[in-house]
Structures are given as C-alpha cells and as structure tokens.
VOBA-547633 format. One line per field, with one value per atom (N, C-alpha, C): residue number from 1; residue in one letter; atom name; x, y, z. Coordinates in pm, whole numbers. Example, Ala and Ser with C-alpha at 12.3 -4.5 7.8 and 13.67 -1.06 7.14 Angstrom:
BEGIN
num	1; 1; 1; 2; 2; 2 $
residu	A; A; A; S; S; S $
atome	N; CA; C; N; CA; C $
px	1319; 1230; 1320; 1285; 1367; 1290 $
py	-569; -450; -330; -225; -106; 3 $
pz	780; 780; 780; 708; 714; 787 $
This chain:
BEGIN
num	1; 1; 1; 2; 2; 2; 3; 3; 3; 4; 4; 4; 5; 5; 5; 6; 6; 6; 7; 7; 7; 8; 8; 8; 9; 9; 9; 10; 10; 10; 11; 11; 11; 12; 12; 12; 13; 13; 13; 14; 14; 14; 15; 15; 15; 16; 16; 16; 17; 17; 17; 18; 18; 18; 19; 19; 19; 20; 20; 20; 21; 21; 21; 22; 22; 22; 23; 23; 23; 24; 24; 24; 25; 25; 25; 26; 26; 26; 27; 27; 27; 28; 28; 28; 29; 29; 29; 30; 30; 30; 31; 31; 31; 32; 32; 32; 33; 33; 33; 34; 34; 34; 35; 35; 35; 36; 36; 36; 37; 37; 37; 38; 38; 38; 39; 39; 39; 40; 40; 40; 41; 41; 41; 42; 42; 42; 43; 43; 43; 44; 44; 44; 45; 45; 45; 46; 46; 46; 47; 47; 47; 48; 48; 48; 49; 49; 49; 50; 50; 50; 51; 51; 51; 52; 52; 52; 53; 53; 53; 54; 54; 54; 55; 55; 55; 56; 56; 56; 57; 57; 57; 58; 58; 58; 59; 59; 59; 60; 60; 60; 61; 61; 61; 62; 62; 62; 63; 63; 63; 64; 64; 64; 65; 65; 65; 66; 66; 66; 67; 67; 67; 68; 68; 68; 69; 69; 69; 70; 70; 70; 71; 71; 71; 72; 72; 72; 73; 73; 73; 74; 74; 74; 75; 75; 75; 76; 76; 76; 77; 77; 77; 78; 78; 78; 79; 79; 79; 80; 80; 80; 81; 81; 81; 82; 82; 82; 83; 83; 83; 84; 84; 84; 85; 85; 85; 86; 86; 86; 87; 87; 87; 88; 88; 88; 89; 89; 89; 90; 90; 90; 91; 91; 91; 92; 92; 92; 93; 93; 93; 94; 94; 94; 95; 95; 95; 96; 96; 96; 97; 97; 97; 98; 98; 98; 99; 99; 99; 100; 100; 100; 101; 101; 101; 102; 102; 102; 103; 103; 103; 104; 104; 104; 105; 105; 105; 106; 106; 106; 107; 107; 107; 108; 108; 108; 109; 109; 109; 110; 110; 110; 111; 111; 111; 112; 112; 112; 113; 113; 113; 114; 114; 114; 115; 115; 115; 116; 116; 116; 117; 117; 117; 118; 118; 118; 119; 119; 119; 120; 120; 120; 121; 121; 121; 122; 122; 122; 123; 123; 123; 124; 124; 124; 125; 125; 125; 126; 126; 126; 127; 127; 127; 128; 128; 128; 129; 129; 129; 130; 130; 130; 131; 131; 131; 132; 132; 132; 133; 133; 133; 134; 134; 134; 135; 135; 135 $
residu	M; M; M; K; K; K; E; E; E; H; H; H; P; P; P; A; A; A; R; R; R; S; S; S; L; L; L; V; V; V; L; L; L; D; D; D; S; S; S; E; E; E; A; A; A; L; L; L; S; S; S; L; L; L; L; L; L; L; L; L; R; R; R; N; N; N; D; D; D; R; R; R; K; K; K; M; M; M; A; A; A; A; A; A; R; R; R; I; I; I; E; E; E; A; A; A; S; S; S; R; R; R; Q; Q; Q; A; A; A; G; G; G; V; V; V; P; P; P; V; V; V; L; L; L; V; V; V; S; S; S; V; V; V; L; L; L; T; T; T; I; I; I; V; V; V; E; E; E; A; A; A; T; T; T; Q; Q; Q; G; G; G; K; K; K; T; T; T; D; D; D; F; F; F; A; A; A; R; R; R; L; L; L; N; N; N; W; W; W; V; V; V; L; L; L; S; S; S; R; R; R; L; L; L; R; R; R; V; V; V; E; E; E; P; P; P; V; V; V; S; S; S; Q; Q; Q; E; E; E; D; D; D; S; S; S; L; L; L; T; T; T; A; A; A; V; V; V; A; A; A; L; L; L; L; L; L; R; R; R; D; D; D; A; A; A; G; G; G; G; G; G; L; L; L; H; H; H; G; G; G; H; H; H; K; K; K; Y; Y; Y; A; A; A; I; I; I; D; D; D; A; A; A; L; L; L; I; I; I; A; A; A; A; A; A; L; L; L; A; A; A; L; L; L; R; R; R; A; A; A; P; P; P; A; A; A; P; P; P; V; V; V; I; I; I; V; V; V; L; L; L; T; T; T; S; S; S; D; D; D; R; R; R; D; D; D; D; D; D; W; W; W; W; W; W; K; K; K; L; L; L; C; C; C; G; G; G; N; N; N; R; R; R; V; V; V; I; I; I; V; V; V; R; R; R; E; E; E; T; T; T $
atome	N; CA; C; N; CA; C; N; CA; C; N; CA; C; N; CA; C; N; CA; C; N; CA; C; N; CA; C; N; CA; C; N; CA; C; N; CA; C; N; CA; C; N; CA; C; N; CA; C; N; CA; C; N; CA; C; N; CA; C; N; CA; C; N; CA; C; N; CA; C; N; CA; C; N; CA; C; N; CA; C; N; CA; C; N; CA; C; N; CA; C; N; CA; C; N; CA; C; N; CA; C; N; CA; C; N; CA; C; N; CA; C; N; CA; C; N; CA; C; N; CA; C; N; CA; C; N; CA; C; N; CA; C; N; CA; C; N; CA; C; N; CA; C; N; CA; C; N; CA; C; N; CA; C; N; CA; C; N; CA; C; N; CA; C; N; CA; C; N; CA; C; N; CA; C; N; CA; C; N; CA; C; N; CA; C; N; CA; C; N; CA; C; N; CA; C; N; CA; C; N; CA; C; N; CA; C; N; CA; C; N; CA; C; N; CA; C; N; CA; C; N; CA; C; N; CA; C; N; CA; C; N; CA; C; N; CA; C; N; CA; C; N; CA; C; N; CA; C; N; CA; C; N; CA; C; N; CA; C; N; CA; C; N; CA; C; N; CA; C; N; CA; C; N; CA; C; N; CA; C; N; CA; C; N; CA; C; N; CA; C; N; CA; C; N; CA; C; N; CA; C; N; CA; C; N; CA; C; N; CA; C; N; CA; C; N; CA; C; N; CA; C; N; CA; C; N; CA; C; N; CA; C; N; CA; C; N; CA; C; N; CA; C; N; CA; C; N; CA; C; N; CA; C; N; CA; C; N; CA; C; N; CA; C; N; CA; C; N; CA; C; N; CA; C; N; CA; C; N; CA; C; N; CA; C; N; CA; C; N; CA; C; N; CA; C; N; CA; C; N; CA; C; N; CA; C; N; CA; C; N; CA; C; N; CA; C; N; CA; C; N; CA; C; N; CA; C; N; CA; C; N; CA; C; N; CA; C; N; CA; C; N; CA; C; N; CA; C; N; CA; C; N; CA; C; N; CA; C; N; CA; C; N; CA; C; N; CA; C; N; CA; C $
px	9524; 9426; 9503; 9475; 9542; 9483; 9572; 9524; 9501; 9389; 9351; 9434; 9467; 9536; 9452; 9521; 9450; 9385; 9272; 9211; 9228; 9272; 9293; 9397; 9475; 9583; 9563; 9547; 9520; 9639; 9683; 9800; 9752; 9809; 9787; 9891; 9898; 9988; 10132; 10160; 10306; 10357; 10265; 10297; 10325; 10234; 10252; 10375; 10404; 10526; 10648; 10653; 10767; 10787; 10675; 10680; 10732; 10687; 10730; 10881; 10930; 11073; 11155; 11092; 11147; 11215; 11137; 11174; 11180; 11282; 11297; 11197; 11190; 11098; 10949; 10916; 10773; 10749; 10848; 10837; 10819; 10895; 10887; 10756; 10697; 10574; 10458; 10471; 10365; 10381; 10502; 10525; 10476; 10500; 10454; 10305; 10239; 10093; 10046; 10101; 10062; 10084; 10202; 10228; 10125; 10073; 9977; 9835; 9822; 9692; 9604; 9673; 9597; 9600; 9485; 9488; 9544; 9622; 9678; 9601; 9533; 9438; 9493; 9470; 9503; 9396; 9360; 9259; 9315; 9233; 9274; 9320; 9258; 9297; 9437; 9473; 9605; 9716; 9682; 9782; 9813; 9709; 9729; 9795; 9768; 9827; 9973; 10010; 10151; 10241; 10194; 10288; 10325; 10439; 10480; 10543; 10590; 10643; 10759; 10837; 10952; 10917; 10793; 10754; 10788; 10846; 10872; 10752; 10688; 10563; 10574; 10685; 10699; 10696; 10768; 10764; 10631; 10559; 10427; 10333; 10343; 10255; 10283; 10412; 10452; 10400; 10421; 10379; 10221; 10153; 10008; 9957; 10029; 9990; 9992; 10066; 10077; 9982; 9901; 9808; 9667; 9572; 9436; 9389; 9382; 9342; 9188; 9140; 8999; 8951; 8831; 8769; 8702; 8659; 8584; 8435; 8343; 8205; 8126; 8004; 7913; 7893; 7882; 7861; 7987; 8102; 8226; 8220; 8174; 8168; 8069; 7958; 7858; 7913; 7992; 8054; 8157; 8235; 8341; 8277; 8163; 8093; 8055; 7998; 7957; 8079; 8190; 8306; 8364; 8367; 8412; 8322; 8186; 8098; 8117; 8123; 8137; 8267; 8370; 8499; 8506; 8395; 8394; 8393; 8347; 8329; 8460; 8544; 8673; 8634; 8712; 8688; 8816; 8801; 8915; 8987; 9070; 9135; 9200; 9283; 9358; 9264; 9166; 9072; 8984; 8949; 8855; 8920; 9044; 9110; 9128; 9167; 9178; 9050; 8939; 8803; 8763; 8794; 8764; 8841; 8966; 9045; 8994; 8952; 8899; 8770; 8694; 8571; 8609; 8705; 8765; 8802; 8873; 8918; 8795; 8696; 8580; 8492; 8501; 8432; 8509; 8633; 8717; 8694; 8719; 8703; 8790; 8722; 8796; 8853; 8949; 9018; 9107; 9107; 9184; 9307; 9423; 9543; 9558; 9582; 9615; 9756; 9835; 9976; 9972; 10006; 9998; 10105; 10129; 10224; 10147; 10015; 9932; 9827; 9879; 9789; 9674; 9696; 9591; 9475; 9494; 9378; 9297; 9364; 9293; 9216; 9273; 9200; 9077; 9086; 8976; 8861; 8907; 8805; 8749; 8829; 8785; 8786; 8841; 8854; 8920; 8861; 8923; 8866; 8800; 8749; 8847; 8969; 9082; 9205; 9301; 9426; 9524; 9584; 9673; 9813; 9894; 10039; 10112; 10226; 10308; 10384; 10407; 10487; 10640 $
py	13213; 13175; 13124; 13179; 13145; 13015; 12928; 12797; 12816; 12761; 12766; 12669; 12695; 12598; 12472; 12355; 12229; 12216; 12144; 12106; 11957; 11885; 11738; 11704; 11599; 11546; 11394; 11343; 11201; 11142; 11025; 10956; 10838; 10823; 10705; 10602; 10491; 10383; 10423; 10494; 10533; 10628; 10719; 10814; 10739; 10643; 10567; 10478; 10418; 10345; 10419; 10547; 10627; 10659; 10685; 10713; 10592; 10472; 10352; 10325; 10373; 10356; 10468; 10553; 10672; 10774; 10792; 10892; 11033; 11106; 11231; 11337; 11348; 11451; 11419; 11290; 11259; 11279; 11237; 11250; 11393; 11487; 11629; 11682; 11648; 11687; 11645; 11526; 11478; 11554; 11567; 11642; 11789; 11851; 11991; 11997; 11900; 11900; 11878; 11783; 11756; 11880; 11951; 12077; 12181; 12194; 12288; 12248; 12125; 12089; 12024; 11989; 11925; 11775; 11711; 11564; 11492; 11395; 11312; 11182; 11159; 11040; 10936; 10810; 10694; 10592; 10538; 10433; 10296; 10224; 10082; 10005; 10037; 9968; 10013; 10136; 10192; 10111; 10079; 10005; 9869; 9803; 9672; 9683; 9785; 9804; 9844; 9923; 9979; 9888; 9785; 9700; 9575; 9519; 9394; 9308; 9193; 9088; 9137; 9233; 9274; 9403; 9441; 9559; 9532; 9627; 9620; 9657; 9557; 9585; 9684; 9684; 9789; 9933; 9942; 10075; 10104; 10004; 10025; 10079; 10009; 10046; 10185; 10225; 10359; 10466; 10439; 10529; 10551; 10439; 10447; 10522; 10514; 10576; 10735; 10780; 10923; 10971; 10883; 10918; 10879; 10930; 10900; 10796; 10668; 10556; 10550; 10556; 10563; 10428; 10383; 10260; 10285; 10187; 10196; 10155; 10241; 10218; 10177; 10136; 10114; 10235; 10344; 10473; 10507; 10469; 10489; 10399; 10270; 10176; 10234; 10283; 10342; 10470; 10555; 10669; 10617; 10519; 10464; 10413; 10346; 10291; 10410; 10514; 10634; 10704; 10709; 10776; 10694; 10565; 10476; 10488; 10493; 10511; 10652; 10752; 10890; 10909; 10834; 10839; 10768; 10720; 10657; 10502; 10457; 10312; 10242; 10309; 10243; 10127; 10024; 9911; 9827; 9726; 9643; 9678; 9587; 9599; 9733; 9781; 9906; 10020; 10034; 10143; 10133; 10014; 9995; 10048; 10020; 10071; 10225; 10275; 10419; 10492; 10433; 10495; 10494; 10389; 10389; 10488; 10507; 10613; 10751; 10766; 10891; 10922; 10823; 10842; 10897; 10846; 10899; 11041; 11075; 11220; 11309; 11258; 11350; 11366; 11278; 11295; 11372; 11388; 11464; 11612; 11689; 11829; 11895; 11975; 12037; 12172; 12215; 12155; 12040; 11939; 11817; 11815; 11784; 11755; 11602; 11548; 11405; 11393; 11315; 11285; 11152; 11157; 11039; 11040; 10925; 10911; 10902; 10903; 10870; 10985; 11099; 11220; 11184; 11109; 11085; 11014; 10916; 10842; 10938; 11016; 11110; 11212; 11262; 11352; 11286; 11163; 11095; 11067; 11042; 11007; 11133; 11245; 11350; 11487; 11487; 11617; 11719; 11840; 11946; 11952; 11845; 11843; 11818; 11772; 11760; 11825; 11853; 11906; 11795; 11770; 11651; 11702; 11638; 11671; 11542; 11558; 11441; 11396; 11263; 11211; 11229 $
pz	4393; 4500; 4619; 4738; 4858; 4914; 4955; 5008; 5168; 5211; 5345; 5429; 5557; 5632; 5642; 5640; 5653; 5792; 5792; 5923; 5943; 5835; 5839; 5747; 5779; 5697; 5687; 5570; 5547; 5472; 5524; 5465; 5379; 5262; 5187; 5223; 5153; 5195; 5181; 5072; 5055; 5160; 5198; 5307; 5441; 5473; 5589; 5584; 5463; 5454; 5470; 5422; 5447; 5592; 5660; 5809; 5883; 5838; 5902; 5876; 5766; 5737; 5794; 5870; 5946; 5840; 5728; 5637; 5705; 5707; 5788; 5738; 5603; 5542; 5579; 5574; 5611; 5762; 5839; 5981; 6018; 5951; 5983; 5938; 5830; 5786; 5882; 5930; 6027; 6155; 6206; 6323; 6320; 6203; 6188; 6193; 6135; 6139; 6279; 6346; 6483; 6572; 6552; 6625; 6601; 6478; 6439; 6482; 6546; 6591; 6479; 6366; 6259; 6276; 6288; 6307; 6187; 6208; 6103; 6099; 5996; 5984; 5896; 5941; 5858; 5870; 5758; 5754; 5800; 5866; 5902; 5776; 5662; 5534; 5492; 5520; 5483; 5560; 5685; 5768; 5713; 5665; 5601; 5469; 5397; 5259; 5273; 5383; 5389; 5456; 5531; 5602; 5516; 5551; 5481; 5579; 5532; 5626; 5711; 5668; 5749; 5833; 5833; 5916; 6067; 6127; 6270; 6350; 6418; 6488; 6602; 6666; 6774; 6713; 6600; 6530; 6476; 6412; 6371; 6481; 6595; 6705; 6756; 6759; 6805; 6707; 6574; 6472; 6486; 6487; 6495; 6624; 6726; 6853; 6830; 6736; 6713; 6607; 6548; 6444; 6486; 6413; 6444; 6346; 6394; 6307; 6298; 6168; 6144; 6092; 6145; 6090; 5959; 5890; 5767; 5806; 5770; 5804; 5676; 5701; 5589; 5504; 5572; 5496; 5408; 5464; 5380; 5255; 5268; 5156; 5047; 5095; 5002; 4927; 5001; 4946; 4840; 4879; 4783; 4659; 4668; 4551; 4456; 4518; 4449; 4377; 4453; 4398; 4273; 4287; 4183; 4054; 4081; 3968; 3905; 3983; 3930; 3858; 3896; 3831; 3701; 3648; 3517; 3535; 3642; 3658; 3694; 3774; 3818; 3905; 3907; 3988; 4017; 4095; 4123; 4254; 4304; 4433; 4451; 4365; 4377; 4398; 4316; 4322; 4441; 4483; 4598; 4723; 4751; 4871; 4860; 4742; 4725; 4751; 4698; 4714; 4863; 4937; 5077; 5155; 5123; 5187; 5145; 5017; 4973; 5048; 5082; 5165; 5297; 5361; 5488; 5476; 5371; 5345; 5325; 5258; 5234; 5358; 5459; 5575; 5684; 5660; 5763; 5748; 5856; 5848; 5736; 5649; 5539; 5583; 5520; 5400; 5444; 5357; 5381; 5286; 5342; 5254; 5260; 5142; 5126; 5084; 5159; 5115; 5041; 4916; 4826; 4723; 4672; 4559; 4430; 4436; 4323; 4299; 4252; 4231; 4132; 4029; 3933; 3991; 4070; 4133; 4220; 4293; 4385; 4306; 4192; 4109; 4054; 4004; 3954; 4055; 4177; 4288; 4350; 4377; 4458; 4385; 4270; 4206; 4290; 4305; 4384; 4525; 4568; 4710; 4816; 4771; 4864; 4803; 4889; 4839; 4833; 4723; 4703; 4710; 4790; 4798; 4780; 4699; 4677; 4793; 4817; 4926; 4888 $
C-alpha cells in the first residue's frame, strides 16, 4: 500500500526535545517538511512537557517561531476524553497529555504524520488514523 504524502506533521515531546537539543536528524526532518509546505504542528502542552530547567529560552523561542504552535480547546479536551475511553479507559497524567496531542493530530489536515518515541500509546489512542514515525 502506497503512503500518501503528509499534509501535517505533529511533534510529540521527544521530537520537540530533540529539536531543542539541535539533533541534526530531527532538524533535517523538520526542514524537509517545511520545504515541502507541510505545516509542523506542536501543542502548547508539548512545549511544557519537552522543556526543562536548563532549556535555552532563546533557542526555544527560535524553534517555536519555525513551528505552528496550536492551543488546546474545549473540543480537544472532549475528543481526548473519548480517545481515552475508547482506548480501554486509559487515564492519568501521561495519557492525558498524549490524548490531547492526539486530538490535535486528529483535527489537523490528513494524512498526518506523528513523530514520537512512543508508538504504542499512539496506536492505542489513534489506531490507523495517523501515521506514526519513530523519533
């Protein structure tokens, strides 16, 4: 089965962390998407999850200026609740943030590629509605 070109790219916290650490492979993937006209989306929650005390704020601001930072809406929260319920009643902090980022991915123009280090969670939440790629 041939994969369609992505219309959206969503970063999870590990993908954003790699970008903040100037990982060359991740930077190249993001730049290739941007050059192809594919928007690179990141949730406001991902920013909080991916940063830490030693994060360089100048670097953070520069990286974010090159991405499309998406808010979390009430609709996203209701979608996340449904995703968690449908995934067998997942709950807790870890799954809540993943479910809200999944809601962002599901409202983005498809097909959507998600760059993540946690394929299993994405499969539980989205099934085959997104294309999951390892970071």
